[in-house]
C-alpha positions as CSV (number, residue, x, y, z in Angstrom):
1,M,0.0,0.0,0.0
2,E,3.0,2.3,-0.2
3,H,1.7,3.4,-3.6
4,L,-1.3,5.2,-2.1
5,T,-1.5,9.0,-2.0
6,Q,-0.3,10.7,1.2
7,K,-3.8,12.0,1.9
8,K,-5.3,8.4,1.7
9,K,-2.5,7.1,3.9
10,V,-3.2,9.7,6.6
11,T,-6.9,8.9,6.4
12,I,-6.2,5.2,6.9
13,M,-3.8,6.0,9.8
14,I,-6.6,7.9,11.6
15,A,-8.6,4.7,11.5
16,L,-5.7,2.7,12.7
17,M,-4.9,5.1,15.5
18,A,-8.6,4.9,16.7
19,A,-8.3,1.1,16.8
20,M,-5.0,1.3,18.7
21,F,-6.4,3.8,21.2
22,F,-9.4,1.7,21.8
23,A,-7.3,-1.4,22.6
24,A,-4.7,0.5,24.6
25,I,-7.1,2.6,26.8
26,N,-9.0,-0.6,27.7
27,Q,-5.8,-2.1,28.9
28,T,-4.3,0.8,30.8
29,I,-7.6,1.7,32.6
30,V,-7.7,-1.7,34.2
31,G,-4.1,-1.8,35.5
32,T,-4.4,0.5,38.5
33,A,-7.9,-0.7,39.5
34,M,-7.2,-4.5,39.2
35,P,-5.7,-5.0,42.7
36,R,-8.9,-3.5,44.2
37,I,-11.1,-5.5,41.8
38,I,-9.3,-8.8,42.8
39,A,-9.6,-7.9,46.4
40,M,-13.3,-7.5,46.0
41,L,-13.7,-10.7,44.0
42,G,-11.3,-12.6,46.2
43,G,-8.5,-14.9,45.2
44,I,-5.3,-12.8,45.3
45,E,-3.4,-16.0,44.8
46,H,-4.8,-16.1,41.3
47,Y,-3.9,-12.4,40.6
48,T,-1.2,-13.2,38.1
49,W,-3.6,-15.4,36.1
50,V,-5.8,-12.3,35.3
51,I,-2.7,-10.8,33.6
52,T,-1.2,-14.1,32.4
53,I,-4.3,-15.3,30.6
54,Y,-4.6,-12.1,28.6
55,M,-1.0,-12.3,27.6
56,L,-1.3,-16.0,26.7
57,T,-4.3,-15.7,24.4
58,S,-3.1,-12.4,22.9
59,T,0.3,-14.0,22.2
60,I,-1.2,-17.0,20.4
61,A,-3.5,-14.8,18.4
62,T,-0.7,-12.4,17.5
63,V,1.6,-14.9,15.9
64,L,-1.2,-16.8,14.1
65,V,-2.8,-13.6,12.7
66,G,0.6,-12.4,11.5
67,K,0.9,-15.1,8.9
68,L,-2.8,-15.2,8.1
69,S,-2.9,-11.5,7.5
70,D,-0.1,-11.9,5.0
71,I,-2.4,-14.2,3.1
72,Y,-5.9,-12.6,3.5
73,G,-4.9,-9.0,4.2
74,R,-5.1,-6.9,7.4
75,K,-8.7,-5.6,7.2
76,P,-10.7,-8.7,8.2
77,F,-8.5,-9.2,11.2
78,L,-8.7,-5.6,12.3
79,L,-12.5,-5.9,12.3
80,A,-12.5,-9.3,14.0
81,G,-10.1,-8.1,16.7
82,I,-12.3,-5.2,17.6
83,V,-15.5,-7.3,17.8
84,I,-13.8,-10.0,20.0
85,F,-12.2,-7.4,22.2
86,I,-15.6,-5.7,22.8
87,I,-17.2,-9.1,23.7
88,G,-14.4,-9.9,26.2
89,A,-14.5,-6.5,27.8
90,F,-18.3,-6.6,28.2
91,L,-18.2,-10.0,29.8
92,S,-15.4,-9.0,32.1
93,G,-17.6,-6.4,33.6
94,L,-20.2,-9.1,34.4
95,S,-17.7,-11.3,36.4
96,T,-18.8,-12.4,39.8
97,D,-15.7,-14.3,40.8
98,I,-12.0,-14.5,40.0
99,F,-12.4,-17.5,37.6
100,Q,-15.0,-15.7,35.5
101,M,-12.7,-12.7,35.3
102,I,-9.8,-14.9,34.2
103,T,-12.0,-16.6,31.5
104,Y,-13.4,-13.3,30.1
105,R,-10.0,-11.6,30.2
106,G,-8.8,-14.5,28.0
107,I,-11.4,-13.7,25.4
108,Q,-10.4,-10.0,25.6
109,G,-6.8,-11.0,25.1
110,L,-7.7,-12.9,22.0
111,G,-9.2,-9.8,20.5
112,G,-6.4,-7.6,21.7
113,G,-3.7,-9.9,20.2
114,I,-5.5,-9.9,16.8
115,L,-6.0,-6.1,16.8
116,M,-2.5,-5.1,17.9
117,S,-0.8,-7.5,15.5
118,A,-2.9,-6.3,12.5
119,T,-2.5,-2.6,13.5
120,V,1.3,-2.6,13.8
121,T,1.7,-4.6,10.6
122,A,-0.7,-2.3,8.7
123,V,1.5,0.7,9.5
124,G,4.4,-1.3,7.8
125,D,2.2,-1.8,4.7
126,L,1.5,1.9,4.4
127,F,4.9,3.4,4.7
128,A,8.5,2.6,3.8
129,P,10.8,2.2,6.9
130,R,12.3,5.7,6.6
131,E,8.8,7.3,6.9
132,R,7.5,4.5,9.0
133,A,9.7,5.5,11.9
134,K,7.7,8.8,12.3
135,W,4.3,7.0,12.3
136,T,5.6,4.3,14.7
137,G,6.6,7.0,17.1
138,I,3.1,8.6,16.8
139,M,1.5,5.2,17.5
140,M,3.6,4.7,20.5
141,A,2.6,8.2,21.7
142,I,-1.1,7.2,21.4
143,F,-0.4,4.2,23.5
144,G,1.4,6.5,25.9
145,F,-1.5,8.9,26.0
146,S,-3.8,6.1,27.0
147,S,-1.3,5.3,29.7
148,V,-1.7,8.9,31.0
149,I,-5.4,9.0,31.3
150,G,-6.1,5.2,31.7
151,P,-4.6,4.5,35.2
152,T,-5.9,7.8,36.6
153,L,-9.4,7.3,35.2
154,G,-9.3,3.6,36.3
155,G,-8.3,4.5,39.8
156,F,-10.9,7.3,40.1
157,M,-13.7,5.0,38.8
158,V,-12.9,2.1,41.1
159,D,-13.0,4.6,44.0
160,H,-16.3,6.2,43.1
161,M,-18.2,3.9,40.7
162,A,-19.1,0.3,40.2
163,W,-16.0,-1.4,38.9
164,K,-17.8,-3.0,35.9
165,W,-17.8,0.4,34.2
166,I,-14.0,0.3,34.0
167,F,-14.5,-2.4,31.3
168,W,-17.6,-0.8,29.7
169,I,-17.0,2.9,29.5
170,F,-15.0,2.9,26.2
171,L,-17.0,0.2,24.4
172,P,-18.8,2.8,22.3
173,F,-15.4,4.0,21.1
174,G,-14.7,0.4,19.9
175,I,-17.9,0.6,17.7
176,V,-16.7,3.9,16.2
177,A,-13.2,2.3,15.5
178,F,-14.9,-0.7,13.8
179,F,-16.8,1.5,11.4
180,M,-13.8,3.7,10.7
181,I,-11.7,0.6,9.7
182,W,-14.6,-0.8,7.7
183,K,-15.0,2.4,5.7
184,M,-11.5,3.7,5.4
185,F,-9.2,0.7,5.2
186,P,-8.7,-0.7,1.7
187,K,-9.2,-4.4,0.8
188,T,-6.2,-6.3,-0.4
189,A,-6.2,-9.3,-2.7
190,R,-5.7,-12.7,-1.2
191,S,-2.3,-14.3,-1.9
192,T,-3.4,-17.4,-3.7
193,S,0.1,-18.8,-3.8
194,E,0.2,-19.1,0.0
195,S,-1.2,-22.0,2.0
196,I,-2.1,-22.2,5.6
197,D,0.2,-24.0,7.9
198,Y,-2.4,-25.8,10.1
199,L,0.0,-28.3,11.6
200,G,2.6,-25.7,12.5
201,S,-0.1,-23.4,14.0
202,I,-1.4,-26.2,16.2
203,F,2.0,-27.2,17.6
204,L,3.1,-23.6,18.0
205,S,-0.1,-22.9,20.0
206,L,0.4,-26.0,22.1
207,T,4.0,-25.2,22.8
208,I,3.2,-21.7,23.9
209,V,0.4,-22.9,26.2
210,A,2.6,-25.6,27.8
211,L,5.4,-23.1,28.3
212,L,3.3,-20.4,29.9
213,L,1.3,-22.7,32.1
214,G,4.6,-24.2,33.4
215,F,5.9,-20.8,34.3
216,S,2.6,-19.6,35.7
217,W,2.0,-22.6,38.0
218,A,5.6,-23.2,39.1
219,G,6.2,-22.0,42.6
220,T,2.5,-21.2,43.2
221,K,0.1,-24.0,42.4
222,Y,2.9,-26.6,42.2
223,E,6.5,-26.9,43.2
224,W,9.1,-26.1,40.5
225,G,10.4,-29.7,40.6
226,S,6.9,-31.3,40.7
227,P,5.9,-33.8,38.1
228,E,3.2,-31.4,36.8
229,I,5.7,-28.6,36.1
230,L,8.4,-30.8,34.7
231,S,5.8,-32.4,32.4
232,L,4.7,-29.0,31.1
233,F,8.3,-27.9,30.5
234,G,9.0,-31.3,28.9
235,A,6.0,-30.9,26.6
236,S,7.1,-27.4,25.6
237,I,10.6,-28.7,24.7
238,L,9.0,-31.6,22.7
239,G,6.7,-29.1,21.0
240,V,9.6,-26.9,19.9
241,I,11.4,-29.9,18.4
242,I,8.3,-31.1,16.5
243,L,7.5,-27.5,15.4
244,I,11.0,-27.1,14.0
245,L,10.7,-30.3,12.0
246,I,7.3,-29.2,10.7
247,E,8.4,-25.7,9.8
248,R,11.5,-27.0,7.9
249,K,9.2,-28.8,5.5
250,A,6.2,-26.5,5.5
251,K,5.4,-24.7,2.2
252,S,4.3,-21.5,4.0
253,P,5.4,-21.8,7.6
254,V,3.6,-20.0,10.3
255,L,7.0,-19.4,12.0
256,P,9.7,-19.2,9.3
257,L,13.0,-20.5,10.6
258,S,14.8,-18.3,8.1
259,L,14.0,-15.3,10.3
260,F,16.3,-16.5,13.0
261,K,19.3,-16.7,10.5
262,N,19.2,-12.9,10.4
263,S,21.2,-11.5,13.3
264,I,19.3,-8.2,13.4
265,V,16.0,-10.0,13.7
266,T,17.3,-12.4,16.3
267,I,18.9,-9.8,18.5
268,S,15.9,-7.5,18.3
269,M,13.6,-10.4,19.3
270,V,15.7,-11.5,22.2
271,V,16.1,-7.9,23.5
272,G,12.3,-7.5,23.2
273,F,11.8,-10.7,25.2
274,L,14.1,-9.6,28.0
275,M,12.9,-6.0,28.0
276,N,9.3,-7.1,28.4
277,A,10.2,-9.8,30.9
278,G,11.9,-7.2,33.1
279,M,9.5,-4.4,32.5
280,M,6.1,-6.1,32.6
281,G,7.2,-8.5,35.4
282,A,8.3,-5.7,37.6
283,M,5.9,-2.9,36.5
284,I,2.8,-4.9,37.2
285,Y,3.7,-4.9,40.9
286,L,4.3,-1.2,41.2
287,P,0.7,-0.7,42.4
288,F,1.4,-3.2,45.1
289,F,4.0,-0.8,46.5
290,V,2.0,2.4,46.0
291,Q,-1.4,1.0,47.2
292,G,-0.3,-1.8,49.5
293,V,2.9,-0.4,51.2
294,E,2.2,3.3,51.1
295,G,-1.5,3.1,51.4
296,V,-2.3,5.4,48.4
297,S,-5.7,5.2,46.9
298,P,-6.1,3.8,43.3
299,T,-7.0,7.3,42.1
300,N,-3.7,8.8,43.4
301,S,-1.8,5.7,42.3
302,G,-2.8,6.6,38.7
303,F,-1.3,10.1,39.1
304,I,2.0,8.5,40.2
305,N,2.1,6.5,36.9
306,M,1.4,9.7,34.8
307,P,5.0,11.1,34.6
308,M,6.2,7.9,33.0
309,S,3.5,8.1,30.3
310,L,4.1,11.8,29.6
311,A,7.9,11.2,29.2
312,M,7.2,8.3,26.9
313,I,4.7,10.3,24.8
314,V,7.1,13.2,24.2
315,L,10.2,11.1,23.5
316,S,8.6,8.4,21.4
317,T,7.1,11.1,19.1
318,L,10.5,12.9,18.9
319,V,12.5,9.8,18.4
320,G,10.2,8.7,15.5
321,R,10.9,12.0,13.8
322,W,14.6,11.9,14.5
323,I,14.9,8.4,13.1
324,S,12.9,9.4,10.0
325,K,15.1,12.4,9.5
326,S,18.5,10.8,10.0
327,G,17.9,7.1,9.2
328,K,19.8,6.1,12.4
329,Y,18.1,4.1,15.1
330,K,20.6,2.1,17.1
331,R,21.8,5.2,19.1
332,Y,18.3,5.6,20.6
333,A,18.2,2.1,21.9
334,L,21.7,2.5,23.4
335,M,20.6,5.6,25.2
336,G,17.2,4.3,26.3
337,M,18.1,0.9,27.9
338,P,20.4,2.4,30.7
339,F,17.6,4.8,31.7
340,M,15.3,1.8,32.2
341,V,17.9,-0.1,34.3
342,V,18.5,3.0,36.5
343,A,14.7,3.4,37.0
344,M,14.3,-0.2,38.0
345,I,17.2,0.1,40.6
346,I,15.4,3.2,42.0
347,M,12.2,1.1,42.3
348,A,14.0,-1.7,44.1
349,F,15.2,0.7,46.9
350,M,12.3,3.3,46.9
351,S,10.9,4.0,50.4
352,N,8.4,6.8,49.6
353,I,6.1,8.2,46.9
354,A,8.6,10.8,45.7
355,M,11.1,8.0,44.8
356,A,8.3,6.2,43.0
357,V,7.6,9.3,40.9
358,V,11.3,9.8,40.1
359,S,11.5,6.1,39.0
360,M,8.5,6.6,36.7
361,I,10.0,9.7,35.0
362,V,13.3,7.9,34.4
363,F,11.6,4.8,33.2
364,G,9.4,6.8,30.8
365,I,12.5,8.4,29.3
366,G,14.0,5.0,28.7
367,L,10.8,3.7,27.1
368,G,10.4,6.7,24.9
369,L,13.9,6.3,23.5
370,S,13.7,2.5,23.1
371,M,10.2,1.5,22.2
372,P,10.0,2.8,18.6
373,V,13.3,1.1,17.6
374,F,12.9,-2.7,17.8
375,T,9.8,-3.2,15.7
376,L,11.3,-0.9,13.1
377,T,14.6,-2.9,13.0
378,V,12.7,-6.2,12.3
379,Q,10.4,-4.7,9.7
380,N,13.4,-3.1,7.9
381,A,15.4,-6.3,7.9
382,V,12.9,-8.6,6.1
383,A,11.3,-8.6,2.6
384,P,7.9,-6.9,2.4
385,S,6.2,-10.3,1.7
386,M,7.2,-11.4,5.2
387,L,6.2,-8.2,7.0
388,G,3.2,-9.7,8.8
389,V,4.9,-12.9,10.0
390,A,8.1,-11.0,11.0
391,T,6.1,-8.3,12.9
392,A,4.0,-11.0,14.6
393,T,7.0,-13.1,15.6
394,N,8.6,-10.1,17.1
395,T,5.5,-9.4,19.0
396,L,5.3,-13.0,20.0
397,F,8.7,-12.8,21.7
398,R,7.8,-9.6,23.5
399,N,4.5,-11.1,24.7
400,L,6.3,-14.3,25.8
401,G,8.8,-12.2,27.7
402,G,6.0,-10.2,29.4
403,T,4.0,-13.3,30.3
404,I,6.9,-15.3,31.6
405,G,8.3,-12.3,33.4
406,I,4.9,-11.7,35.2
407,A,4.7,-15.4,36.1
408,I,8.3,-15.6,37.4
409,M,8.1,-12.3,39.3
410,G,4.8,-13.4,40.8
411,T,6.4,-16.6,42.0
412,I,9.4,-14.5,43.4
413,M,7.0,-12.2,45.2
414,N,4.8,-14.8,46.7
415,T,7.7,-17.0,47.8
416,S,9.6,-14.0,49.2
417,L,6.5,-12.7,51.0
418,T,5.8,-16.1,52.6
419,N,9.4,-16.6,53.7
420,K,9.6,-13.1,55.2
421,L,6.3,-13.4,57.1
422,E,7.4,-16.8,58.5
423,A,10.8,-15.3,59.5
424,V,9.1,-12.5,61.4
425,V,6.7,-14.8,63.2
426,S,9.5,-17.2,64.1
427,S,11.8,-14.4,65.4
428,G,9.2,-13.3,67.9
429,K,9.0,-9.8,66.4
430,S,5.4,-10.2,65.3
431,P,2.5,-8.8,67.4
432,D,2.0,-11.1,70.4
433,L,-1.6,-12.4,70.1
434,T,-1.3,-14.9,73.0
435,K,-2.3,-12.3,75.6
436,L,-5.6,-11.7,73.9
437,D,-8.8,-13.7,74.4
438,P,-9.2,-16.6,71.9
439,E,-11.9,-14.8,69.9
440,S,-9.9,-11.6,69.5
441,A,-6.8,-13.5,68.7
442,K,-8.6,-15.5,66.0
443,Q,-10.1,-12.2,64.6
444,L,-6.6,-10.6,64.3
445,S,-5.1,-13.8,62.9
446,A,-7.5,-13.5,59.9
447,F,-5.7,-10.2,59.0
448,M,-2.4,-12.0,58.4
449,N,-3.1,-11.7,54.7
450,P,-1.3,-9.1,52.5
451,Q,-4.5,-9.0,50.3
452,M,-5.9,-6.7,53.0
453,L,-3.4,-4.0,52.2
454,L,-4.9,-3.6,48.7
455,D,-8.4,-2.6,49.8
456,Q,-7.9,0.5,51.9
457,P,-11.6,1.3,52.5
458,K,-12.2,-2.2,53.8
459,L,-9.1,-2.0,56.0
460,K,-10.3,1.2,57.6
461,E,-13.8,-0.3,58.1
462,L,-12.3,-3.3,59.9
463,H,-10.1,-1.1,62.0
464,A,-13.1,0.8,63.2
465,T,-15.0,-2.3,64.2
466,L,-12.2,-3.6,66.4
467,P,-12.3,-3.0,70.2
468,E,-10.2,0.0,71.2
469,Q,-7.8,-2.1,73.3
470,I,-6.7,-4.3,70.4
471,Q,-6.4,-1.6,67.8
472,P,-2.7,-1.0,68.6
473,L,-2.0,-4.7,67.9
474,F,-3.9,-4.4,64.6
475,N,-1.7,-1.4,63.6
476,Q,1.4,-3.4,64.4
477,L,0.1,-6.3,62.3
478,I,-0.6,-4.1,59.3
479,E,2.9,-2.4,59.6
480,M,4.5,-5.9,59.7
481,L,2.6,-6.9,56.5
482,R,3.7,-3.6,54.8
483,N,7.3,-4.2,55.7
484,A,7.2,-7.8,54.4
485,L,5.5,-6.7,51.2
486,S,8.0,-3.9,50.7
487,D,11.0,-6.2,51.1
488,S,9.4,-8.8,48.7
489,L,8.9,-6.1,46.1
490,T,12.6,-5.1,46.3
491,V,13.5,-8.7,45.3
492,V,11.0,-8.4,42.4
493,F,12.4,-5.2,41.1
494,L,16.0,-6.3,41.4
495,S,15.1,-9.4,39.3
496,G,13.7,-7.1,36.6
497,T,16.9,-5.0,36.8
498,A,19.0,-8.1,36.0
499,L,17.0,-8.9,32.9
500,L,17.2,-5.3,31.6
501,V,21.0,-5.3,32.1
502,V,21.3,-8.3,29.8
503,A,19.0,-6.7,27.3
504,A,21.1,-3.5,27.4
505,L,24.3,-5.5,26.7
506,L,22.7,-7.3,23.7
507,V,21.8,-3.9,22.1
508,L,25.6,-3.3,21.7
509,F,25.6,-6.2,19.2
510,L,22.7,-4.9,17.1
511,K,23.8,-4.1,13.5
512,E,22.4,-1.0,11.8
513,I,21.4,-1.2,8.2
514,P,20.0,1.5,5.9
515,L,16.3,2.3,6.3
516,R,14.4,2.0,3.0
517,S,12.9,5.3,1.8
518,G,10.5,3.8,-0.8
519,E,9.3,0.7,-2.7
520,K,12.1,-1.6,-3.5
521,K,13.2,-5.2,-3.5
522,I,15.2,-6.0,-0.3
523,E,17.1,-9.1,0.6
524,V,18.8,-9.5,4.0
525,T,21.5,-12.0,4.5
526,A,21.9,-14.2,7.6
527,E,24.7,-11.9,8.8
528,G,22.2,-9.0,8.8
529,K,23.6,-7.2,5.8
530,S,21.1,-5.7,3.4
531,E,21.3,-6.1,-0.4
532,S,18.9,-3.9,-2.3
533,K,18.1,-3.9,-6.0
534,N,16.5,-1.0,-7.9
535,L,16.4,1.0,-4.7
536,E,15.6,4.6,-4.2
537,K,18.0,6.7,-2.2
538,S,18.5,5.3,1.3
539,V,20.4,6.4,4.3
540,P,24.0,5.1,4.8
541,A,24.3,2.7,7.7
542,A,26.0,3.9,10.9
543,H,29.3,2.3,11.9
């Protein structure tokens, strides 16, 4: 679609940005409110599953749609993604327990994965990499804008309204996005030479499910060395082996192995995996510190996230323009990753809200510098005919990193929290309940649950109902829980820091090749060198 007029491209981009905003705002509005929602529904031990199931279904949908959209075009998947997302969001608002929430979030994730994959790839269809950098930056800014208003709005709504409206308030916008895509986005002819890799798709999906279930259940539902977890990991390894054998012979593989012969693509995907593992795995628990340790309301918790989003919006927009102007992209990744590492270190040792805000600003700078780069590097390093599958595979690695990171960080937090509470109790530093009458002691013992810290109104209500003579013990108990939670989150954030350090080191080995500035035939060798034929003027590669 690079041959379309600029006016037509801009019109299509408006429709794509509407679809992107719809998916993004529905995600970010939930984040701040989710700890309170789970506290109301009950089942904090399943908290990670609400996030994991979304990532799992969206990951599978993303990689499958990537190849299918190369065959059938992006438009039907953009429309289907919006419809499925709307259904999942509506049902999520009807949840009456944690298990219903997990199920409906899975449906929502399926729609979100389809929508995000088709949207990002469609931008690649419209513009050559040189100009694409600018629009990629704008798309990241839209996601950032949703990150500004989403958490704050979500926190305000869960404080003052029925929480179901968090899932429902933007559904009319989804209907508008649907009709905009339907009217504005052009149809593309089906590629009759391509066939669907059914067998590869099945084994790819089964492998992803086994891998993510293994990481999600390990250390929580089952021990890491239990037969169940070892069986899941064994199944994922076997699935990878079978998948490789299938893809080597497939006429049109859903996951082309040739992608991984390209060093640019491979490094970009591994960096994306590690970056999302560290970022998502740690960032998802920031509300636990703000709301659980510091006792901040969800509304104010959203304001604390705002500086990160503002920094990301400004820098991602500027970086997109700078890349488009200069043709150089590696320098921005090299600058951005250290900012993210420093921010995570600040999170690990923060002891007040001011430090949390500083960490958000620094993290936002790092995200703004880095985020527009890695999708661009992958799209620029493959032939246009592989744009969909390459973009989807890149997103697959990011989503896998985020999902596995959340699962592992959840295990780290739960294990650390349990150990620290046991250590405090065994050391004799916990509140002495033996001096109380059995009924009061039993009542206070019920509060030995960190889930209580996430529902401040209920905590105040319970405090007011206790007899005056045992309220000091109650305060000591809450303080002990907050200290244990704070120490556990330090371990979580340090784990995320370690992953981001590895990602930052890998960026050093990322090769930079010229960004295409128009339609051309491009071939990229396994070593990451580009060979172009009948090309328009392109930008010299940086050394």
